C-alpha positions as CSV (number, residue, x, y, z in Angstrom):
1,X,-33.1,-16.7,52.1
2,X,-35.7,-17.7,54.6
3,X,-37.4,-14.3,54.2
4,X,-38.5,-15.2,50.7
5,X,-40.2,-18.4,52.0
6,X,-42.1,-16.8,54.8
7,X,-39.8,-18.2,57.4
8,X,-38.1,-16.3,60.2
9,X,-34.7,-14.8,59.4
10,X,-33.6,-15.1,63.0
11,X,-30.7,-17.4,63.2
12,X,-30.1,-17.3,67.0
13,X,-33.1,-19.5,67.9
14,X,-32.3,-22.1,65.3
15,X,-28.5,-22.5,65.8
16,X,-26.5,-22.7,69.0
17,X,-24.7,-19.4,69.8
18,X,-21.3,-21.1,69.6
19,X,-21.8,-22.0,65.9
20,X,-22.9,-18.4,64.9
21,X,-19.4,-17.0,64.4
22,X,-18.5,-19.9,62.0
23,X,-21.7,-19.6,60.1
24,X,-21.2,-15.8,59.6
25,X,-17.6,-16.3,58.7
26,X,-18.6,-18.9,56.1
27,X,-21.1,-16.5,54.6
28,X,-18.5,-13.7,54.5
29,X,-15.9,-15.9,52.8
30,X,-18.5,-17.2,50.3
31,X,-19.3,-13.6,49.4
32,X,-15.7,-12.3,49.4
33,X,-14.1,-15.0,47.2
34,X,-15.9,-13.9,44.0
35,X,-15.3,-10.2,44.9
36,X,-11.6,-10.8,45.3
37,X,-11.5,-12.8,42.1
38,X,-13.3,-10.0,40.3
39,X,-10.8,-7.4,41.6
40,X,-7.9,-9.6,40.4
41,X,-9.5,-10.1,37.0
42,X,-9.7,-6.4,36.6
43,X,-6.0,-6.2,37.7
44,X,-5.2,-8.7,35.0
45,X,-6.9,-6.6,32.4
46,X,-5.1,-3.5,33.5
47,X,-1.7,-5.1,33.7
48,X,-1.5,-7.8,30.9
49,X,2.1,-8.7,31.8
50,X,1.5,-8.8,35.5
51,X,1.2,-11.8,37.8
52,X,-2.6,-11.8,37.8
53,X,-2.7,-12.6,34.1
54,X,-0.6,-15.8,34.4
55,X,-1.9,-19.2,33.5
56,X,-2.3,-20.6,37.1
57,X,-4.5,-17.6,38.0
58,X,-6.6,-18.0,34.9
59,X,-7.1,-21.7,35.7
60,X,-8.1,-20.7,39.3
61,X,-10.6,-18.2,37.9
62,X,-12.2,-20.9,35.8
63,X,-12.4,-23.4,38.6
64,X,-13.9,-20.8,40.9
65,X,-16.5,-19.9,38.3
66,X,-17.4,-23.6,37.9
67,X,-17.7,-24.0,41.7
68,X,-20.0,-21.0,42.0
69,X,-22.1,-22.1,39.0
70,X,-22.5,-25.5,40.6
71,X,-23.7,-24.0,43.9
72,X,-26.1,-21.6,42.0
73,X,-27.5,-24.6,40.1
74,X,-28.0,-26.5,43.4
75,X,-29.7,-23.5,44.9
76,X,-31.9,-23.2,41.8
77,X,-32.9,-26.9,42.1
78,X,-33.6,-26.5,45.8
79,X,-35.8,-23.4,45.1
80,X,-37.7,-25.2,42.4
81,X,-38.3,-28.2,44.7
82,X,-39.8,-26.1,47.5
83,X,-43.6,-26.5,47.3
84,X,-44.3,-22.8,48.0
85,X,-41.4,-21.3,46.2
86,X,-41.8,-17.8,44.9
87,X,-41.5,-17.2,41.2
88,X,-39.3,-14.2,41.6
89,X,-36.8,-16.2,43.6
90,X,-36.7,-18.9,41.0
91,X,-36.4,-16.4,38.2
92,X,-33.5,-14.7,40.1
93,X,-31.7,-18.1,40.5
94,X,-32.3,-18.9,36.8
95,X,-30.7,-15.6,35.8
96,X,-27.8,-16.0,38.2
97,X,-27.2,-19.6,37.0
98,X,-27.2,-18.4,33.3
99,X,-24.8,-15.6,34.1
100,X,-22.6,-18.2,35.9
101,X,-22.6,-20.3,32.7
102,X,-21.6,-17.3,30.6
103,X,-18.9,-16.6,33.1
104,X,-17.7,-20.2,32.8
105,X,-17.5,-19.8,29.1
106,X,-15.5,-16.5,29.3
107,X,-13.1,-17.8,32.0
108,X,-12.6,-20.9,29.9
109,X,-11.7,-18.8,26.9
110,X,-9.4,-16.6,29.0
111,X,-7.7,-19.6,30.5
112,X,-7.1,-21.2,27.0
113,X,-6.1,-17.9,25.4
């Protein structure tokens, strides 16, 4: 989020045009993975005997939650280390990291249950 740090949000001048599609695709995938996981978790709740409530999927949900919590924690650490970091951005990342840890706990219990 360069905008929060007073930097330009323009990517074109900082990255070669040939790399832009891969960067945007990576951003899209990073956003869509938890959205798809959430939809499948809702499906599992609505159909307790269905395929989305099976053990391998529950384990995958837990692993995904740990990966995303780890990346949120890394982002929080990076935000704190920035000399001119904004308090609202740091607070947002603290909240997201805590929500991620709660999600880790719930997915762990779902996987084990």
